[in-house]
Biopython code that builds the backbone (N, CA, C, O; Angstrom):
import numpy as np
from Bio.PDB.StructureBuilder import StructureBuilder

atoms = [
    (1, "MET", "N", (-10.367, 13.907, 6.688)),
    (1, "MET", "CA", (-11.006, 12.903, 5.857)),
    (1, "MET", "C", (-10.519, 11.537, 6.303)),
    (1, "MET", "O", (-9.355, 11.377, 6.671)),
    (2, "THR", "N", (-11.383, 10.579, 6.273)),
    (2, "THR", "CA", (-10.998, 9.211, 6.578)),
    (2, "THR", "C", (-11.294, 8.347, 5.362)),
    (2, "THR", "O", (-11.903, 8.802, 4.394)),
    (3, "GLY", "N", (-10.867, 7.131, 5.423)),
    (3, "GLY", "CA", (-11.135, 6.222, 4.327)),
    (3, "GLY", "C", (-9.862, 5.797, 3.639)),
    (3, "GLY", "O", (-8.757, 6.189, 4.013)),
    (4, "GLN", "N", (-10.055, 4.979, 2.617)),
    (4, "GLN", "CA", (-8.920, 4.443, 1.877)),
    (4, "GLN", "C", (-9.268, 4.338, 0.408)),
    (4, "GLN", "O", (-10.370, 3.926, 0.046)),
    (5, "LEU", "N", (-8.332, 4.710, -0.427)),
    (5, "LEU", "CA", (-8.443, 4.517, -1.863)),
    (5, "LEU", "C", (-7.542, 3.341, -2.205)),
    (5, "LEU", "O", (-6.351, 3.361, -1.896)),
    (6, "THR", "N", (-8.099, 2.321, -2.840)),
    (6, "THR", "CA", (-7.336, 1.133, -3.222)),
    (6, "THR", "C", (-7.139, 1.144, -4.728)),
    (6, "THR", "O", (-8.098, 1.290, -5.485)),
    (7, "ILE", "N", (-5.896, 0.989, -5.158)),
    (7, "ILE", "CA", (-5.568, 1.004, -6.579)),
    (7, "ILE", "C", (-4.843, -0.291, -6.928)),
    (7, "ILE", "O", (-3.787, -0.586, -6.368)),
    (8, "ASP", "N", (-5.415, -1.067, -7.857)),
    (8, "ASP", "CA", (-4.767, -2.284, -8.332)),
    (8, "ASP", "C", (-3.582, -1.908, -9.223)),
    (8, "ASP", "O", (-3.682, -0.997, -10.044)),
    (9, "CYS", "N", (-2.460, -2.614, -9.058)),
    (9, "CYS", "CA", (-1.278, -2.317, -9.873)),
    (9, "CYS", "C", (-0.343, -3.525, -9.872)),
    (9, "CYS", "O", (-0.569, -4.496, -9.149)),
    (10, "SER", "N", (0.697, -3.454, -10.680)),
    (10, "SER", "CA", (1.667, -4.550, -10.734)),
    (10, "SER", "C", (2.934, -4.259, -9.934)),
    (10, "SER", "O", (3.696, -5.179, -9.639)),
    (11, "ASP", "N", (3.174, -2.992, -9.576)),
    (11, "ASP", "CA", (4.404, -2.624, -8.875)),
    (11, "ASP", "C", (4.101, -1.589, -7.789)),
    (11, "ASP", "O", (4.287, -0.393, -8.013)),
    (12, "PRO", "N", (3.636, -2.036, -6.611)),
    (12, "PRO", "CA", (3.251, -1.092, -5.565)),
    (12, "PRO", "C", (4.355, -0.118, -5.150)),
    (12, "PRO", "O", (4.080, 1.064, -4.944)),
    (13, "GLN", "N", (5.593, -0.588, -5.024)),
    (13, "GLN", "CA", (6.657, 0.303, -4.563)),
    (13, "GLN", "C", (6.911, 1.444, -5.555)),
    (13, "GLN", "O", (7.187, 2.573, -5.151)),
    (14, "ARG", "N", (6.818, 1.148, -6.819)),
    (14, "ARG", "CA", (6.991, 2.189, -7.836)),
    (14, "ARG", "C", (5.866, 3.225, -7.747)),
    (14, "ARG", "O", (6.097, 4.427, -7.874)),
    (15, "MET", "N", (4.649, 2.732, -7.525)),
    (15, "MET", "CA", (3.501, 3.624, -7.385)),
    (15, "MET", "C", (3.622, 4.470, -6.123)),
    (15, "MET", "O", (3.305, 5.659, -6.140)),
    (16, "VAL", "N", (4.081, 3.863, -5.025)),
    (16, "VAL", "CA", (4.274, 4.605, -3.773)),
    (16, "VAL", "C", (5.249, 5.752, -4.001)),
    (16, "VAL", "O", (4.971, 6.888, -3.617)),
    (17, "ALA", "N", (6.374, 5.467, -4.616)),
    (17, "ALA", "CA", (7.386, 6.511, -4.847)),
    (17, "ALA", "C", (6.819, 7.651, -5.690)),
    (17, "ALA", "O", (7.005, 8.820, -5.353)),
    (18, "PHE", "N", (6.130, 7.319, -6.784)),
    (18, "PHE", "CA", (5.601, 8.348, -7.682)),
    (18, "PHE", "C", (4.500, 9.169, -7.013)),
    (18, "PHE", "O", (4.568, 10.398, -6.990)),
    (19, "TRP", "N", (3.483, 8.489, -6.466)),
    (19, "TRP", "CA", (2.318, 9.196, -5.944)),
    (19, "TRP", "C", (2.597, 9.920, -4.631)),
    (19, "TRP", "O", (1.963, 10.938, -4.353)),
    (20, "ALA", "N", (3.512, 9.432, -3.828)),
    (20, "ALA", "CA", (3.874, 10.164, -2.612)),
    (20, "ALA", "C", (4.442, 11.533, -3.000)),
    (20, "ALA", "O", (4.082, 12.558, -2.422)),
    (21, "GLU", "N", (5.322, 11.522, -3.972)),
    (21, "GLU", "CA", (5.914, 12.778, -4.455)),
    (21, "GLU", "C", (4.853, 13.668, -5.102)),
    (21, "GLU", "O", (4.796, 14.867, -4.828)),
    (22, "ALA", "N", (4.024, 13.091, -5.947)),
    (22, "ALA", "CA", (3.024, 13.872, -6.675)),
    (22, "ALA", "C", (1.975, 14.490, -5.754)),
    (22, "ALA", "O", (1.521, 15.608, -5.999)),
    (23, "LEU", "N", (1.586, 13.779, -4.703)),
    (23, "LEU", "CA", (0.514, 14.251, -3.822)),
    (23, "LEU", "C", (1.002, 14.932, -2.547)),
    (23, "LEU", "O", (0.204, 15.492, -1.796)),
    (24, "GLY", "N", (2.316, 14.885, -2.300)),
    (24, "GLY", "CA", (2.833, 15.432, -1.049)),
    (24, "GLY", "C", (2.536, 14.512, 0.131)),
    (24, "GLY", "O", (2.498, 14.954, 1.279)),
    (25, "TYR", "N", (2.327, 13.231, -0.161)),
    (25, "TYR", "CA", (2.086, 12.223, 0.864)),
    (25, "TYR", "C", (3.427, 11.622, 1.273)),
    (25, "TYR", "O", (4.472, 11.972, 0.725)),
    (26, "VAL", "N", (3.381, 10.715, 2.240)),
    (26, "VAL", "CA", (4.582, 9.987, 2.666)),
    (26, "VAL", "C", (4.262, 8.487, 2.676)),
    (26, "VAL", "O", (3.113, 8.100, 2.886)),
    (27, "PRO", "N", (5.280, 7.642, 2.448)),
    (27, "PRO", "CA", (5.045, 6.197, 2.579)),
    (27, "PRO", "C", (4.578, 5.901, 4.004)),
    (27, "PRO", "O", (5.120, 6.436, 4.971)),
    (28, "GLU", "N", (3.571, 5.046, 4.119)),
    (28, "GLU", "CA", (3.034, 4.729, 5.443)),
    (28, "GLU", "C", (4.007, 3.844, 6.203)),
    (28, "GLU", "O", (4.375, 2.773, 5.721)),
    (29, "PRO", "N", (4.433, 4.282, 7.400)),
    (29, "PRO", "CA", (5.355, 3.450, 8.178)),
    (29, "PRO", "C", (4.633, 2.229, 8.737)),
    (29, "PRO", "O", (3.414, 2.252, 8.901)),
    (30, "PRO", "N", (5.383, 1.154, 9.033)),
    (30, "PRO", "CA", (4.744, -0.017, 9.631)),
    (30, "PRO", "C", (4.213, 0.329, 11.020)),
    (30, "PRO", "O", (4.686, 1.275, 11.650)),
    (31, "PRO", "N", (3.234, -0.433, 11.496)),
    (31, "PRO", "CA", (2.697, -0.187, 12.838)),
    (31, "PRO", "C", (3.793, -0.245, 13.902)),
    (31, "PRO", "O", (4.806, -0.923, 13.735)),
    (32, "ASP", "N", (3.568, 0.472, 14.986)),
    (32, "ASP", "CA", (4.535, 0.508, 16.092)),
    (32, "ASP", "C", (4.938, -0.903, 16.519)),
    (32, "ASP", "O", (4.114, -1.815, 16.591)),
    (33, "GLY", "N", (6.227, -1.047, 16.798)),
    (33, "GLY", "CA", (6.742, -2.323, 17.262)),
    (33, "GLY", "C", (7.181, -3.260, 16.153)),
    (33, "GLY", "O", (7.618, -4.378, 16.424)),
    (34, "HIS", "N", (7.069, -2.813, 14.892)),
    (34, "HIS", "CA", (7.432, -3.670, 13.757)),
    (34, "HIS", "C", (8.394, -2.909, 12.848)),
    (34, "HIS", "O", (8.137, -1.768, 12.463)),
    (35, "ALA", "N", (9.498, -3.556, 12.516)),
    (35, "ALA", "CA", (10.517, -2.916, 11.680)),
    (35, "ALA", "C", (10.065, -2.755, 10.234)),
    (35, "ALA", "O", (10.453, -1.799, 9.563)),
    (36, "THR", "N", (9.239, -3.695, 9.751)),
    (36, "THR", "CA", (8.763, -3.659, 8.367)),
    (36, "THR", "C", (7.298, -4.076, 8.337)),
    (36, "THR", "O", (6.769, -4.614, 9.309)),
    (37, "TRP", "N", (6.655, -3.819, 7.202)),
    (37, "TRP", "CA", (5.290, -4.294, 7.014)),
    (37, "TRP", "C", (5.250, -5.819, 6.985)),
    (37, "TRP", "O", (4.307, -6.431, 7.486)),
    (38, "ARG", "N", (6.280, -6.429, 6.398)),
    (38, "ARG", "CA", (6.330, -7.900, 6.364)),
    (38, "ARG", "C", (6.342, -8.460, 7.785)),
    (38, "ARG", "O", (5.624, -9.415, 8.082)),
    (39, "ALA", "N", (7.151, -7.872, 8.660)),
    (39, "ALA", "CA", (7.204, -8.317, 10.057)),
    (39, "ALA", "C", (5.839, -8.162, 10.724)),
    (39, "ALA", "O", (5.428, -9.015, 11.511)),
    (40, "TYR", "N", (5.150, -7.089, 10.412)),
    (40, "TYR", "CA", (3.816, -6.874, 10.961)),
    (40, "TYR", "C", (2.851, -7.972, 10.503)),
    (40, "TYR", "O", (2.135, -8.555, 11.318)),
    (41, "TRP", "N", (2.838, -8.251, 9.184)),
    (41, "TRP", "CA", (1.906, -9.253, 8.656)),
    (41, "TRP", "C", (2.221, -10.638, 9.200)),
    (41, "TRP", "O", (1.297, -11.398, 9.487)),
    (42, "VAL", "N", (3.476, -10.988, 9.350)),
    (42, "VAL", "CA", (3.846, -12.286, 9.920)),
    (42, "VAL", "C", (3.386, -12.355, 11.376)),
    (42, "VAL", "O", (2.831, -13.367, 11.806)),
    (43, "ALA", "N", (3.616, -11.275, 12.140)),
    (43, "ALA", "CA", (3.177, -11.236, 13.540)),
    (43, "ALA", "C", (1.654, -11.310, 13.652)),
    (43, "ALA", "O", (1.120, -11.811, 14.642)),
    (44, "ALA", "N", (0.964, -10.809, 12.632)),
    (44, "ALA", "CA", (-0.499, -10.844, 12.629)),
    (44, "ALA", "C", (-1.033, -12.218, 12.232)),
    (44, "ALA", "O", (-2.241, -12.453, 12.279)),
    (45, "GLY", "N", (-0.128, -13.137, 11.838)),
    (45, "GLY", "CA", (-0.545, -14.490, 11.530)),
    (45, "GLY", "C", (-0.665, -14.832, 10.060)),
    (45, "GLY", "O", (-1.125, -15.921, 9.717)),
    (46, "VAL", "N", (-0.261, -13.920, 9.182)),
    (46, "VAL", "CA", (-0.312, -14.225, 7.751)),
    (46, "VAL", "C", (0.825, -15.202, 7.447)),
    (46, "VAL", "O", (1.986, -14.896, 7.719)),
    (47, "PRO", "N", (0.509, -16.368, 6.890)),
    (47, "PRO", "CA", (1.564, -17.347, 6.594)),
    (47, "PRO", "C", (2.577, -16.808, 5.578)),
    (47, "PRO", "O", (2.211, -16.102, 4.639)),
    (48, "GLU", "N", (3.827, -17.143, 5.773)),
    (48, "GLU", "CA", (4.888, -16.702, 4.860)),
    (48, "GLU", "C", (4.557, -17.068, 3.409)),
    (48, "GLU", "O", (4.873, -16.312, 2.490)),
    (49, "ALA", "N", (3.925, -18.221, 3.207)),
    (49, "ALA", "CA", (3.590, -18.670, 1.856)),
    (49, "ALA", "C", (2.632, -17.711, 1.151)),
    (49, "ALA", "O", (2.580, -17.675, -0.078)),
    (50, "GLU", "N", (1.884, -16.942, 1.919)),
    (50, "GLU", "CA", (0.949, -15.991, 1.336)),
    (50, "GLU", "C", (1.581, -14.619, 1.108)),
    (50, "GLU", "O", (0.934, -13.721, 0.568)),
    (51, "LEU", "N", (2.819, -14.455, 1.510)),
    (51, "LEU", "CA", (3.537, -13.193, 1.311)),
    (51, "LEU", "C", (4.608, -13.419, 0.248)),
    (51, "LEU", "O", (5.692, -13.910, 0.562)),
    (52, "PRO", "N", (4.319, -13.067, -1.008)),
    (52, "PRO", "CA", (5.302, -13.279, -2.065)),
    (52, "PRO", "C", (6.597, -12.516, -1.788)),
    (52, "PRO", "O", (6.609, -11.551, -1.024)),
    (53, "ALA", "N", (7.664, -12.953, -2.407)),
    (53, "ALA", "CA", (8.960, -12.275, -2.259)),
    (53, "ALA", "C", (8.782, -10.791, -2.537)),
    (53, "ALA", "O", (8.224, -10.413, -3.567)),
    (54, "GLY", "N", (9.244, -9.966, -1.641)),
    (54, "GLY", "CA", (9.132, -8.523, -1.808)),
    (54, "GLY", "C", (7.854, -7.945, -1.252)),
    (54, "GLY", "O", (7.789, -6.743, -0.995)),
    (55, "ALA", "N", (6.831, -8.761, -1.056)),
    (55, "ALA", "CA", (5.565, -8.250, -0.552)),
    (55, "ALA", "C", (5.717, -7.806, 0.897)),
    (55, "ALA", "O", (6.262, -8.525, 1.734)),
    (56, "ALA", "N", (5.231, -6.631, 1.163)),
    (56, "ALA", "CA", (5.197, -6.065, 2.502)),
    (56, "ALA", "C", (6.578, -5.758, 3.081)),
    (56, "ALA", "O", (6.679, -5.418, 4.260)),
    (57, "GLY", "N", (7.625, -5.868, 2.296)),
    (57, "GLY", "CA", (8.940, -5.481, 2.774)),
    (57, "GLY", "C", (9.102, -3.968, 2.732)),
    (57, "GLY", "O", (9.804, -3.379, 3.553)),
    (58, "MET", "N", (8.456, -3.368, 1.786)),
    (58, "MET", "CA", (8.452, -1.906, 1.637)),
    (58, "MET", "C", (7.005, -1.449, 1.743)),
    (58, "MET", "O", (6.093, -2.243, 1.513)),
    (59, "PRO", "N", (6.777, -0.190, 2.087)),
    (59, "PRO", "CA", (5.391, 0.289, 2.174)),
    (59, "PRO", "C", (4.662, 0.135, 0.840)),
    (59, "PRO", "O", (5.223, 0.386, -0.227)),
    (60, "GLU", "N", (3.417, -0.279, 0.926)),
    (60, "GLU", "CA", (2.561, -0.407, -0.250)),
    (60, "GLU", "C", (1.425, 0.610, -0.176)),
    (60, "GLU", "O", (0.460, 0.543, -0.938)),
    (61, "SER", "N", (1.559, 1.548, 0.753)),
    (61, "SER", "CA", (0.529, 2.567, 0.928)),
    (61, "SER", "C", (1.183, 3.896, 1.268)),
    (61, "SER", "O", (2.323, 3.961, 1.727)),
    (62, "ILE", "N", (0.412, 4.959, 1.023)),
    (62, "ILE", "CA", (0.870, 6.303, 1.349)),
    (62, "ILE", "C", (-0.214, 6.983, 2.179)),
    (62, "ILE", "O", (-1.397, 6.657, 2.083)),
    (63, "ILE", "N", (0.225, 7.932, 2.992)),
    (63, "ILE", "CA", (-0.702, 8.672, 3.835)),
    (63, "ILE", "C", (-0.418, 10.162, 3.745)),
    (63, "ILE", "O", (0.699, 10.586, 3.450)),
    (64, "ASP", "N", (-1.445, 10.933, 4.003)),
    (64, "ASP", "CA", (-1.331, 12.391, 4.044)),
    (64, "ASP", "C", (-0.709, 12.771, 5.381)),
    (64, "ASP", "O", (-1.305, 12.505, 6.424)),
    (65, "PRO", "N", (0.474, 13.385, 5.382)),
    (65, "PRO", "CA", (1.112, 13.714, 6.657)),
    (65, "PRO", "C", (0.287, 14.688, 7.494)),
    (65, "PRO", "O", (0.463, 14.760, 8.710)),
    (66, "GLY", "N", (-0.610, 15.438, 6.855)),
    (66, "GLY", "CA", (-1.482, 16.360, 7.591)),
    (66, "GLY", "C", (-2.738, 15.691, 8.122)),
    (66, "GLY", "O", (-3.495, 16.292, 8.885)),
    (67, "GLY", "N", (-2.958, 14.438, 7.716)),
    (67, "GLY", "CA", (-4.099, 13.695, 8.205)),
    (67, "GLY", "C", (-5.435, 14.065, 7.579)),
    (67, "GLY", "O", (-6.487, 13.703, 8.106)),
    (68, "HIS", "N", (-5.405, 14.782, 6.461)),
    (68, "HIS", "CA", (-6.657, 15.229, 5.843)),
    (68, "HIS", "C", (-7.119, 14.330, 4.696)),
    (68, "HIS", "O", (-8.316, 14.092, 4.540)),
    (69, "GLY", "N", (-6.190, 13.836, 3.904)),
    (69, "GLY", "CA", (-6.545, 13.021, 2.746)),
    (69, "GLY", "C", (-6.668, 11.552, 3.103)),
    (69, "GLY", "O", (-6.250, 11.138, 4.184)),
    (70, "PRO", "N", (-7.236, 10.765, 2.208)),
    (70, "PRO", "CA", (-7.381, 9.337, 2.483)),
    (70, "PRO", "C", (-6.059, 8.598, 2.371)),
    (70, "PRO", "O", (-5.130, 9.056, 1.705)),
    (71, "ARG", "N", (-5.987, 7.464, 3.020)),
    (71, "ARG", "CA", (-4.867, 6.541, 2.839)),
    (71, "ARG", "C", (-5.011, 5.976, 1.430)),
    (71, "ARG", "O", (-6.126, 5.712, 0.979)),
    (72, "VAL", "N", (-3.894, 5.790, 0.734)),
    (72, "VAL", "CA", (-3.925, 5.207, -0.600)),
    (72, "VAL", "C", (-3.109, 3.915, -0.556)),
    (72, "VAL", "O", (-1.912, 3.931, -0.268)),
    (73, "TRP", "N", (-3.774, 2.803, -0.845)),
    (73, "TRP", "CA", (-3.119, 1.492, -0.841)),
    (73, "TRP", "C", (-3.002, 0.996, -2.268)),
    (73, "TRP", "O", (-3.994, 0.928, -2.994)),
    (74, "PHE", "N", (-1.786, 0.650, -2.670)),
    (74, "PHE", "CA", (-1.512, 0.115, -3.996)),
    (74, "PHE", "C", (-1.459, -1.401, -3.872)),
    (74, "PHE", "O", (-0.468, -1.969, -3.412)),
    (75, "GLN", "N", (-2.536, -2.039, -4.288)),
    (75, "GLN", "CA", (-2.684, -3.481, -4.146)),
    (75, "GLN", "C", (-2.097, -4.198, -5.355)),
    (75, "GLN", "O", (-2.535, -3.997, -6.488)),
    (76, "GLU", "N", (-1.104, -5.033, -5.096)),
    (76, "GLU", "CA", (-0.499, -5.788, -6.196)),
    (76, "GLU", "C", (-1.461, -6.858, -6.686)),
    (76, "GLU", "O", (-2.002, -7.633, -5.897)),
    (77, "VAL", "N", (-1.664, -6.891, -7.986)),
    (77, "VAL", "CA", (-2.506, -7.919, -8.600)),
    (77, "VAL", "C", (-1.685, -8.617, -9.682)),
    (77, "VAL", "O", (-0.861, -7.984, -10.342)),
    (78, "PRO", "N", (-1.907, -9.911, -9.865)),
    (78, "PRO", "CA", (-1.075, -10.665, -10.808)),
    (78, "PRO", "C", (-1.405, -10.427, -12.277)),
    (78, "PRO", "O", (-0.532, -10.558, -13.136)),
    (79, "GLU", "N", (-2.643, -10.082, -12.571)),
    (79, "GLU", "CA", (-3.026, -9.949, -13.974)),
    (79, "GLU", "C", (-2.610, -8.584, -14.535)),
    (79, "GLU", "O", (-2.672, -7.578, -13.828)),
    (80, "PRO", "N", (-2.191, -8.550, -15.788)),
    (80, "PRO", "CA", (-1.830, -7.273, -16.412)),
    (80, "PRO", "C", (-3.090, -6.458, -16.700)),
    (80, "PRO", "O", (-4.192, -6.997, -16.803)),
    (81, "LYS", "N", (-2.901, -5.173, -16.823)),
    (81, "LYS", "CA", (-4.029, -4.292, -17.131)),
    (81, "LYS", "C", (-4.499, -4.587, -18.558)),
    (81, "LYS", "O", (-3.711, -4.561, -19.503)),
    (82, "VAL", "N", (-5.783, -4.863, -18.691)),
    (82, "VAL", "CA", (-6.346, -5.122, -20.012)),
    (82, "VAL", "C", (-7.604, -4.288, -20.258)),
    (82, "VAL", "O", (-8.172, -4.319, -21.350)),
    (83, "ALA", "N", (-8.027, -3.556, -19.256)),
    (83, "ALA", "CA", (-9.249, -2.754, -19.391)),
    (83, "ALA", "C", (-9.062, -1.425, -18.662)),
    (83, "ALA", "O", (-7.950, -0.910, -18.546)),
    (84, "LYS", "N", (-10.154, -0.897, -18.187)),
    (84, "LYS", "CA", (-10.129, 0.376, -17.473)),
    (84, "LYS", "C", (-9.357, 0.259, -16.161)),
    (84, "LYS", "O", (-9.174, -0.833, -15.622)),
    (85, "ASN", "N", (-8.906, 1.420, -15.660)),
    (85, "ASN", "CA", (-8.314, 1.446, -14.326)),
    (85, "ASN", "C", (-9.398, 1.129, -13.307)),
    (85, "ASN", "O", (-10.566, 1.467, -13.505)),
    (86, "ARG", "N", (-9.005, 0.476, -12.213)),
    (86, "ARG", "CA", (-9.960, 0.158, -11.162)),
    (86, "ARG", "C", (-9.565, 0.893, -9.902)),
    (86, "ARG", "O", (-8.468, 0.696, -9.378)),
    (87, "PHE", "N", (-10.450, 1.736, -9.416)),
    (87, "PHE", "CA", (-10.243, 2.463, -8.173)),
    (87, "PHE", "C", (-11.364, 2.093, -7.225)),
    (87, "PHE", "O", (-12.515, 1.962, -7.641)),
    (88, "ARG", "N", (-11.040, 1.926, -5.971)),
    (88, "ARG", "CA", (-12.049, 1.593, -4.976)),
    (88, "ARG", "C", (-11.801, 2.460, -3.755)),
    (88, "ARG", "O", (-10.707, 2.457, -3.190)),
    (89, "TYR", "N", (-12.821, 3.201, -3.351)),
    (89, "TYR", "CA", (-12.731, 4.040, -2.153)),
    (89, "TYR", "C", (-13.578, 3.411, -1.068)),
    (89, "TYR", "O", (-14.743, 3.087, -1.298)),
    (90, "THR", "N", (-13.007, 3.233, 0.110)),
    (90, "THR", "CA", (-13.724, 2.671, 1.237)),
    (90, "THR", "C", (-13.761, 3.705, 2.342)),
    (90, "THR", "O", (-12.715, 4.045, 2.894)),
    (91, "PRO", "N", (-14.940, 4.217, 2.682)),
    (91, "PRO", "CA", (-15.026, 5.213, 3.773)),
    (91, "PRO", "C", (-14.797, 4.596, 5.134)),
    (91, "PRO", "O", (-14.837, 5.297, 6.145)),
]
sb = StructureBuilder()
sb.init_structure("model")
sb.init_model(0)
sb.init_chain("A")
sb.init_seg("    ")
for serial, (resi, resn, name, xyz) in enumerate(atoms, 1):
    if name == "N":
        sb.init_residue(resn, " ", resi, " ")
    sb.init_atom(name, np.array(xyz, "f"), 0.0, 1.0, " ", f" {name:<3s}", serial, name[0])
structure = sb.get_structure()
């Protein structure tokens, strides 16, 4: 299976820890040649000002180690949850 499930949340690292364990997934490692996701995003040209403290220092996504399930990205959003959960799947 390919694609990505995007889940809005306030604490991506907490979600990564919980859902990796629950689904048998693993935290997604940074791309080759980069020690952290933050280093990757900076190398890709994302300005430091756009990377809040803690952002991209730890994985914010999980992957199926068998390569069958979708990547799950926990997107940090500033607003608190006030309505339904929002899930977005991108094939």
